[in-house]
N, C-alpha and C positions, 0 to 999 in steps of 0.2 A: 294113581302112580303110573308112570310110563312103563311099558314092557321092555325087556332087554333087547328084543329083536328090533323094535322101533328105535330104541336108544342107539344101537349100532348103526342103523341106517342114517340117522341124523348126524352122528359124530364122524361118520366116514367122509362127510363132505366138508368138515372143518378146514382141512389143509388147503382147500381151494380158495378160501375166502380172505379178502383183504378189508380190514375195518379201519376207518379213520376215527381216531379218538382226539377230539379237540377239547381243550380245557386247561384248568389250572394245574400246573406241574409242581409237585412238592417233593422234596427230598426228605425221607424219614431216616432219622438216626436213632439207633437203639443201643443203650448202654445197659448191659446186664451185670449184676453184681450180687454180693451177699451182704446182709445186714446182721451184725452181731452185737451192736451197741448203739447208744444214743450219744450224740455229740455233747461234750462238756461246754461248748460255746453257745448252744441253743438247743431247745427240745426237738431236734430233728434226727433222723437216722443217719448213720455213717455208712455209706455204700462202698464196699471194696470191689472195684471193677474186675470182672473176670473176662468179659468179652464186649466188643463194640462192633457194630455193623451198620451199613447203610442199605436202605431198600427204596424202590420207587414208590412214591405216594401220590395221592390225588389222581389226576388223569394218567399219570405214569403207572399207577397200580392197575388201572383198567387195561392199559396197553399190555402190561406184563401178564395179566390174566389171559388176554387174547393169544399172546405168544405161547403161553404155557399149554394152551388147549390145542396147539398145532396150527393155528391160523397165523396171519400176519397182522399185528397191531401197529398201525401207522400213527405215530404220535405227533401232534402239532400243538405248540404252545410257546411260551416264552420263559426264559430263565435269565439270571444275571450273568455277566461275563466275569465269573469268579470261580474259586476253587470248588464250591458246592456244585456248580454246573458241571465241572469236569468229573466230579464224583458221580453225578447222575448219569453222565454219558458212558461211564464204565459199566453201569447196570443195564442200560438200554442202548446197546451199540448199533442196532440195525433199525431201518425204517423210521428214522427220526427226521422230522421237519421242525426242529426246535430252534427258535431264534435266541441267541445269546446276546442280550442287550446291555450296553454300558450304562443305560439310565435306570436299569432295574436291578433288583437283588433276587437271587434264588431263594425261594421259600424253604425253610428248614424247620421241621418239628423233631425235637429231641425228647425221647421217652426214656426214663430211668426205671429199670425193672429189676425186682428182686423176688425170687421164689414165685415166679409167674404172676406177680402183682405189680401193676404200674404204680410207682411211688409219686412221680411228678412228671409233667410234660412241660417243656420249655419251647415256646414258639418264637422263631425269628421270622417275622413277616411284615411286609409293607404291601399295600395293594399295588398291583402292576400298573404301570403307566403305558397304556397302549396308544402310542402316537400314530398319526396318519401313515408314516412310513412303515411301521410294523403292520398296521392293518392292510396296507397295500401288498406287503409280502405274503400275508395270509391269503388274501384274495387270489393272487397269482398261483399259489400252491394248491388251493382248494379246487381251482378250475382244472388243473393238469393231472391230478392223481387218478389212477385207476382203482376204484373202490367198490365194495358191495354194500356198504352201510356206513352210517355216521353215528357215533356216540358223542354227545356233548356232556362232558364231565365237569359240571359247574360247581366250584367251591366258593363262589362269590369273592374271588380274590382279584378280579379286574380283567382277566384275560378275555372273557366273553363280552363283547360290545354289541350294541344293537346292529351296527353295520356288518359285523362278522357273522352274527346269527342269521341275518337276512341272506348273506352269501352262502352259508351252509344250507339253509332251507331251499334256496334257489338251485344249488347243485343237486340236492336230493330230488327235487322235482324234475329237473332236466334229465337226470340219469335214472329216474324211476327206482330209487333206492330208499330204504327206510332211514329216518333220522329219529333217534331216541335220546331223550334228555334225562339225566339224573340231576334234579333241580336244587336250587337254594332260594330261600324266600326273597332276598333283595331283587332278584331278576325274574320274578314271575311274569312280568309283562312282556318278556322276550320269547316266551315258549309257545305262542299260538300257532296253530296250523302245522303241527308236527305229527309224526306217526305214533309215538308213545312217550309217556312220562312216568317216572318211577320214584315218586317221593317216599320217604320213610314216614312213620306214623306222625311224628312231630311236624314234619313239613306238610303232610296232608291236612292236619288240623289247622295249620296256619292258612292254607289255601282256602278251606271252607269256613274258617273262623268259628270252629265248633269242635268240641271234644268227640273222639271216636271211641266207643266202648266195645260192644259185642259185634258179631259178624254182620248183623243187619245194619248197624251204623256204618260199618266198613263198606258194605255193598253200596249203600246210598252215597257215601263219600266218594268212592271210586267212580261211580256214575256221574256225580256232580263234576268231578275233576276232568273226566273224559269229555264231558260236554263243554265245560268252561274253556278248555284249551283247544277244543275242536280236533281232538286226536282220534286215531283209530282205536287206541286202547290206553288205559291207565293201570298202573300197579301201585299198591301200597304195601311196603314191607313193614311187617308188624312184630318183628322179633319172635318171641315164643308163641305168638298167635298165628304165625305163618305169613303167607302172601295172599292178598286179595287183588283180583283183577276184574276189570270191566271192559268189555269189547263192544264197539259200536254195533248195534243191532242184535246183540246176543245177551244171554243171561249172565250176570256177574257170578263169580265163583271164588272160593277160598281154598288154597292148598295148605293143609296143616303143617306146622313146623315139625321137624324131626325132634325126638327126645334125646338130648345129649347135653353134656356139661359145657357151659359157656365160659371160655377163658377170656376172650377179647373180641369185641364186635368191630374193631377197627377194620375198615375196608370191606365189610360185608356187602354194603351197597354197591361198591365197585364190582364185586364178583357177580352180583345179581345182574347188573347192567351188561356185563361182558357176556355171560353165559346166555342170557335172554336173547340178546341181539344176534349172537353167533348162531344160536339154535334156530331163530326165525329165518335167517337168510339161508340156512341149510335145509329149509323145508318143513320145520316144525310148525304145528298149530300153536296158538297162544297158550293153551292149557299145557301142551307138551313142553313148551319153552319155559313156562313158569315152574313146572315140575323139576326140570333139570336145574334151573337157577336156584330153586329151593334146596335141592340136594347139595349143590355146590356151596351155598351159603352155610349150610349145616356143617360143612367140613372146615371152612376158614375160621369160624368162630371158636373152633377147638384149638386153633393155633394162636401163638402170640404175635401181635402186630399185623401189619398189612401183609397178607400172604396170597398165594395163588393156588389153584387146584389143577390137577391133571385129569385127563379123560379117564384114566384108570381109577383114580380116587372116586370120581363120580360114579363110575360103573360099580365099584365095590359098595358104595353107599346105597345105590339102587337095589343091588342084589340083597343086601342086608334088609332093606325095607320090604322087598317082595317076600323073603323068607319069613319075616315076622307076620306077614299076612297069609302065610300058607300057600304062596304062589312061587313056583320054582322055574319059571321061564319068562 
């Protein structure tokens, strides 16, 4: 675990950083209510609504995490020219390079929740149609932005094309900045020659076409993934087994998960990608960055729905862990 002094050194540089987040933008709608009876019309619960709210999802949640940590999350993607786009823009008002397209519809995920349990999720989604005109607009904006790193938040909804990915990689290379991908299986062939890749356990198993069990399996898998995509490092987020990382030329390692009650894993991967990238460009080593990302993820899974963390929350989580180990500084 990272020491507090080192944590403070890294986090003190967050507000200097500008991170481009490119990917699939999703609007999350949460309907909270109480269930006290079953419908007479069908064997389903009747939910009496008490609250409804919207939150940024997908790449939007990654950008919101960057903002919450004190840096600038610069969001690039596409939405429909509709009311849901306007709702999204109320949530992420600054540093947006979001194209509202008449030929596309904004992605919407509606979750109905009662007593901290998700009852049902309703998805309104069609794959984005990224026509040459939209691609060209992305290219122009990618070239002009002043940024310290790129996160590709790919939910396989169509925003990321081969041409756009090449433009992002080229920008990272020219500017000598890291590009890190949170991947999805349909687009595995797009991710070669990047700095880092952060699949979850299921995604990692699909990449290597093999089940991953214990830490040794995970170490081997992380190394295979790192070599396969020719990255500087790979991460596998493994839920209650922690995070495994493999860095080129160094020994693979695993950071154990914190022990806490899990309410909702929605957006945990977004938080990992955000904190990891921001920490790295703030001067952290990979092990330090993974430790911070691990602490942040342990916080968001205690919350309902896609959520963000603050530096203060991460600081308190690290303090708690240090005290449990008998370390007081």
